[in-house]
C-alpha positions in Angstrom: 0.0 0.0 0.0 2.8 2.4 0.9 4.4 1.8 -2.6 1.1 2.5 -4.3 0.6 5.6 -2.3 4.0 6.9 -3.3 3.3 6.1 -7.0 0.0 7.9 -6.9 1.6 10.8 -5.1 4.3 11.0 -7.8 1.7 10.9 -10.6 -0.4 13.7 -8.9 2.7 15.9 -8.6 3.8 15.4 -12.2 0.3 15.9 -13.4 0.1 19.2 -11.6 3.4 20.3 -13.0 2.3 19.5 -16.6 -1.1 21.1 -16.2 -0.9 24.2 -14.1 -4.2 25.3 -12.5 -5.7 28.4 -14.0 -5.7 31.3 -11.5 -9.0 32.5 -10.1 -10.0 36.0 -11.0 -12.5 37.1 -8.3 -11.7 40.7 -8.8 -12.5 40.6 -12.6 -10.3 43.6 -13.2 -10.2 43.5 -17.0 -13.8 42.2 -17.3 -15.0 45.3 -15.4 -12.9 47.5 -17.6 -14.1 45.9 -20.9 -17.7 45.2 -20.1 -18.9 48.3 -21.8 -17.5 46.9 -25.1 -19.8 43.9 -24.6 -22.8 46.1 -23.6 -22.2 48.3 -26.7 -22.1 45.4 -29.2 -18.4 45.9 -30.0 -17.5 42.4 -28.9 -19.5 39.5 -27.6 -17.0 38.6 -25.0 -13.3 37.9 -24.3 -10.7 36.0 -22.4 -7.8 38.0 -21.0 -4.6 36.8 -19.3 -1.7 38.4 -17.5 1.5 36.4 -17.4 4.6 36.7 -15.2 7.9 34.8 -15.1 6.3 32.3 -12.7 3.3 31.7 -14.9 -0.3 32.9 -15.3 -1.2 35.6 -12.8 -4.8 36.2 -13.8 -7.2 34.8 -16.4 -10.6 36.3 -16.9 -13.4 35.1 -19.2 -16.6 37.1 -19.7 -19.4 37.4 -22.2 -20.4 34.9 -24.9 -18.3 32.7 -27.1 -21.4 31.7 -29.2 -24.4 34.0 -29.0 -26.9 31.7 -30.8 -26.1 28.8 -28.5 -25.8 31.1 -25.4 -22.3 29.5 -24.8 -20.3 31.5 -22.3 -16.7 32.4 -22.7 -14.5 30.2 -20.5 -10.9 30.2 -19.5 -10.5 27.1 -21.8 -12.1 28.8 -24.9 -10.0 28.6 -28.0 -9.5 31.3 -30.6 -8.1 31.6 -34.1 -5.1 33.7 -33.3 -4.2 34.4 -36.9 -1.0 36.5 -37.3 0.0 35.8 -33.7 1.3 32.6 -35.5 4.0 34.8 -37.2 6.4 35.3 -34.2 6.1 31.6 -33.4 7.3 30.8 -36.9 10.1 33.3 -36.4 11.1 31.4 -33.2 11.3 28.3 -35.2 13.6 29.9 -37.8 15.9 31.3 -35.1 16.2 27.8 -33.5 17.7 26.7 -36.8 19.9 29.8 -36.9 21.3 28.8 -33.6 22.0 25.3 -34.9 23.8 26.7 -37.9 21.3 25.4 -40.4 20.1 28.8 -41.5 21.8 32.2 -41.6 20.0 35.5 -41.5 21.9 36.8 -44.6 21.2 33.6 -46.6 19.4 34.4 -49.9 15.9 32.9 -50.1 16.9 31.2 -53.3 19.2 28.9 -51.3 16.1 27.3 -49.9 13.6 28.0 -52.8 15.6 27.8 -56.1 12.6 29.2 -58.0 13.6 32.6 -56.6 16.8 32.6 -58.7 16.7 35.5 -61.2 13.6 37.1 -59.7 13.2 40.6 -61.0 11.9 43.9 -59.6 8.9 45.7 -61.1 9.5 49.4 -61.9 7.8 52.1 -63.9 10.4 51.4 -66.6 9.7 47.7 -66.6 11.4 44.7 -65.0 15.0 45.1 -63.8 17.3 43.1 -61.6 17.1 44.1 -57.9 20.2 45.7 -56.3 20.6 42.7 -54.0 19.0 39.3 -53.3 16.1 38.8 -50.9 17.4 37.3 -47.6 16.0 35.4 -44.7 16.3 38.6 -42.5 14.2 40.5 -45.1 11.4 38.0 -44.7 11.6 38.3 -40.9 11.4 42.1 -40.9 8.8 42.5 -43.7 11.2 44.2 -46.0 11.6 41.5 -48.6 9.8 43.5 -51.4 7.7 40.4 -52.3 4.4 40.9 -53.9 1.8 40.9 -51.2 -1.0 39.4 -53.2 -1.8 35.7 -52.9 -0.3 33.8 -55.9 -1.3 30.2 -56.3 -1.3 28.0 -59.4 -4.7 27.4 -61.1 -6.4 29.6 -58.6 -6.5 27.0 -55.9 -7.2 28.1 -52.3 -4.0 29.1 -50.6 -4.5 26.7 -47.7 -4.8 23.6 -49.9 -1.3 24.0 -51.3 1.8 22.4 -49.8 4.3 25.0 -48.6 6.7 23.9 -51.3 4.2 24.7 -54.1 3.1 27.9 -52.3 6.7 29.1 -52.2 7.3 28.5 -55.9 4.1 30.3 -56.7 5.4 33.4 -54.8 8.5 33.4 -57.0 6.4 33.8 -60.2 5.7 37.4 -59.4 8.3 40.2 -59.5 9.3 42.1 -56.4 7.4 45.3 -55.8 10.2 47.2 -53.9 13.9 46.8 -53.5 14.8 44.3 -50.7 15.5 46.1 -47.4 14.1 49.5 -48.6 10.6 49.5 -47.3 8.5 47.9 -44.6 5.4 46.2 -46.0 3.5 43.7 -43.9 3.7 40.5 -45.9 2.0 37.2 -45.2 3.8 35.6 -48.2 7.2 36.3 -46.6 6.3 34.5 -43.4 4.9 31.6 -45.3 8.2 31.4 -47.1 9.9 31.2 -43.7 7.8 28.1 -43.0 9.1 26.5 -46.2 12.7 27.4 -45.2 12.1 25.6 -41.9 11.1 22.5 -43.9 14.1 22.6 -46.1 16.6 23.3 -43.4 15.2 20.9 -40.8 14.1 18.1 -43.2 10.7 18.0 -41.4 7.2 19.3 -42.3 6.7 22.8 -40.9 3.9 21.8 -38.6 5.8 18.8 -37.3 8.8 21.0 -36.5 6.7 23.5 -34.6 4.9 20.7 -32.7 8.1 18.9 -31.7 10.3 22.0 -30.9 7.8 24.4 -29.4 4.2 23.2 -28.7 4.8 19.8 -27.2 7.7 20.7 -24.9 5.8 23.8 -23.6 2.7 21.7 -23.0 0.6 23.8 -25.4 -2.0 21.0 -25.8 -4.7 23.2 -27.4 -2.5 25.0 -29.9 -3.1 23.6 -33.3 -3.5 24.2 -37.0 -6.3 21.7 -37.1 -8.8 21.8 -34.3 -10.5 18.5 -33.8 -14.3 18.2 -33.2 -13.9 18.5 -29.4 -11.7 21.6 -29.8 -14.1 23.2 -32.3 -16.8 22.9 -29.6 -14.9 25.4 -27.4 -13.7 27.7 -30.2 -15.1 31.2 -29.9 -17.3 32.2 -32.9 -16.2 35.3 -34.9 -18.6 38.3 -35.2 -18.8 41.4 -37.4 -20.9 44.5 -37.3 -24.3 44.4 -39.1 -24.5 47.8 -40.6 -28.3 47.7 -40.9 -29.0 46.8 -37.3 -25.9 48.2 -35.7 -25.5 44.9 -33.8 -23.1 42.0 -34.1 -23.8 39.0 -36.3 -21.8 35.8 -36.7 -19.3 36.0 -39.5 -19.4 33.0 -41.7 -15.9 31.5 -42.0 -15.1 27.9 -42.7 -12.2 28.0 -40.2 -14.8 27.9 -37.4 -17.4 25.3 -38.7 -15.8 22.6 -40.8 -14.0 19.5 -39.6 -10.6 20.9 -40.3 -8.8 17.6 -39.7 -10.7 16.1 -42.7 -9.8 18.9 -45.0 -6.0 18.3 -44.7 -5.5 22.0 -44.9 -2.0 23.5 -45.0 -0.5 24.7 -41.8 -0.2 28.4 -42.6 3.0 29.9 -41.0 1.6 33.4 -41.4 -1.6 32.8 -39.6 -3.0 29.3 -39.2 -2.9 28.6 -35.4 -5.7 28.3 -32.9 -4.8 28.6 -29.2 -6.1 29.4 -25.7 -5.0 31.5 -22.7 -3.3 28.7 -20.8 -1.1 27.7 -23.8 -0.2 31.2 -24.7 0.7 31.7 -21.0 3.3 28.9 -21.3 4.9 30.5 -24.4 5.1 34.0 -23.0 6.3 32.8 -19.6 9.2 31.2 -21.5 9.9 34.5 -23.3 9.8 36.4 -20.0 12.4 33.9 -18.8 14.6 34.8 -21.7 14.1 31.6 -23.7 14.0 29.1 -20.9 11.2 27.3 -19.0 11.1 24.4 -16.5 14.8 23.7 -17.0 14.6 23.5 -20.8 16.2 26.1 -23.0 14.3 26.9 -26.3 16.5 29.9 -27.4 19.6 31.6 -26.1 18.8 34.8 -24.3 21.1 36.6 -26.9 19.0 35.2 -29.7 15.8 36.5 -28.1 17.4 39.8 -27.5 18.2 40.0 -31.2 14.7 39.1 -32.2 13.3 41.9 -29.9 15.7 44.6 -30.9 15.0 47.2 -33.6 16.4 45.8 -36.9 15.4 48.6 -39.2 16.8 51.8 -37.7 14.7 54.8 -38.5 12.9 53.3 -41.5 9.6 55.1 -41.7 6.1 53.5 -41.7 7.0 50.5 -39.6 4.2 48.5 -38.0 0.5 49.5 -37.4 0.8 52.1 -34.6 2.9 55.2 -33.9 6.2 54.8 -32.3 6.7 51.2 -33.3 9.8 49.4 -34.5 10.5 46.0 -36.1 12.6 43.1 -34.8 12.8 39.6 -36.2 9.2 38.4 -36.3 8.2 40.7 -33.4 6.9 44.2 -33.5 8.6 46.4 -30.9 7.4 49.4 -28.9 10.0 52.1 -29.6 8.2 55.1 -28.0 5.1 54.3 -25.9 2.2 56.4 -27.0 -1.5 56.1 -27.7 -2.4 52.4 -27.6 1.0 51.4 -26.3 1.0 54.0 -23.5 0.8 51.3 -20.8 3.8 49.4 -22.2 7.4 50.2 -21.5 9.8 50.9 -24.4 11.2 47.6 -25.6 7.9 45.7 -25.2 7.3 43.3 -28.0 4.5 41.2 -29.4 2.0 40.7 -32.2 -1.7 40.9 -33.0 -4.1 38.8 -35.1 -6.7 39.6 -37.7 -9.7 39.0 -35.5 -8.5 41.3 -32.7 -6.3 39.0 -30.6 -3.3 40.7 -29.1 -0.3 39.6 -27.0 2.5 42.0 -25.8 5.4 41.1 -23.6 6.9 43.9 -21.3 10.4 42.8 -20.3 10.8 45.8 -18.0 7.6 45.2 -15.9 8.1 41.4 -16.4 4.5 40.9 -17.6 2.8 39.7 -20.7 -0.7 40.9 -21.6 -3.0 38.6 -23.7 -6.3 39.7 -25.2 -8.4 37.1 -26.9 -11.5 38.2 -28.9 -13.0 37.3 -32.3 -14.1 40.5 -34.0 -13.6 40.3 -37.8 -13.9 43.9 -39.0 -12.0 46.1 -36.6 -10.5 48.9 -38.6 -7.1 48.4 -36.9 -7.0 45.9 -34.0 -3.5 47.0 -33.1 -4.8 50.5 -32.3 -8.2 49.4 -31.0 -9.6 51.0 -27.8 -10.3 47.4 -26.6 -6.5 46.7 -26.6 -5.6 50.1 -25.0 -8.1 49.8 -22.2 -7.3 46.2 -21.4 -3.5 46.9 -21.2 -4.2 49.9 -19.0 -6.4 48.0 -16.6 -4.1 45.0 -16.5 -0.9 47.1 -15.9 -2.5 49.1 -13.1 -3.7 45.9 -11.4 -0.9 43.4 -12.0 2.3 45.2 -13.0 5.1 45.5 -10.4 
C-alpha cells in the first residue's frame, strides 16, 4: 500500500506540473474595464490573461463565445489567433539559426531555387534588384515580395503544400527593393515556413509541434482543431450595418472538420490557441528563452529578435512609435495604444483582434483574446488600449 501511495503521489505531482491550474479572477479587473464593449455590441466577450515569469497571474473570461447557443466564454475557450502565429514561426527559424542550419543573410533562393533570377517591377519595366532577398528581409517584412496571394490554377492558398506555395510566390516580380521599405507581408512569413522545412528536413507543422508546442505543454495550440476543440472555439462576429449589432461572421475556419480537409498549416496565420497555452509560451519568453529547465532559445537570440532591426525606417508596424525586430513588433516610444507598455515591449496581434504583448521591464505579458472580424485596426483598438491599461494598473510590479 505504501508503494502504491508513493506512486499515486508522484503521478499527482507530475500531473500538476504539466497542467498548471488556472488562477482565479475574483476581482474581474479586466472584465470590469471591458464590459462596456460587450454592452455596446463591440465584442460578444473575451478571455484575458496576465502572465509573469512564474506563470499565469490572472485569467478572466466574460461574455459569450457563441451568441446563438448562449455559450459563455470560459478560460478554456480557443481562438483563431491568426497572425500571432508569425512570431512563433520566427522562433522556429531562429532555432535553426542557432543550430547553424540557417543564416539570416542567406538568400531565399538557397532554400527555394525558384527565386533565382527574380526581378523587380519598376515604372520602366522589369529590372534586376540591387541585391538578393534574404531570410532577414522575410523576418522584418522588408523583402519586397508581392503581397497578393499567388497560387497556381487559382487553388485556395490553404490547400497547397508550402513547397508549391513558395514556388508560386516566385512567379511574381518584387514590388520594392529588398530592405528598402516595410510592407506587412503574409507571403514572406509563409516562405519562412518553407525554409524551416528545407533546413530541418521536417514538415513545418511537425517541427513546430516537436520543438515548441509539445515541450511547452501547449495542448490546445493547433493548426487543425478536432471536433472537441471546435466545440470550445469562440465564434467570430462582425458589425451588421443595418441593425448596428453583431452578427456571426461566416468563416469555414470555425465550422468545418478541419482535420478532414487536410489544410496546409499556414505559417503566417494558421494557429488556434487558448489562454493557458499562450501563457506557457510567454512565460518562456519572459524567462529569456527558458522554462522548467529546458532552453528553447539563447537569451542573446531572443534579444536580437526583440531589438529594432530597421533603424529609423519610416512607416513600420501598425501604430505610432513602433519598430520591427525579427518576427516581433517592438514598442519604440510608448504612446496612444502602447502608453501602458514600456519601451522595448514586443508582441503581435491577429486579424480578429487578438493581441499579446510582452513587457520585459515590468516582467509581464498581456493577452487579449477576442473574435471580431472587422475592426479597422485591431493593433490600435480601444479594446486593446483599455485592457492593457487596466491589466498594468492591477498586475504590474
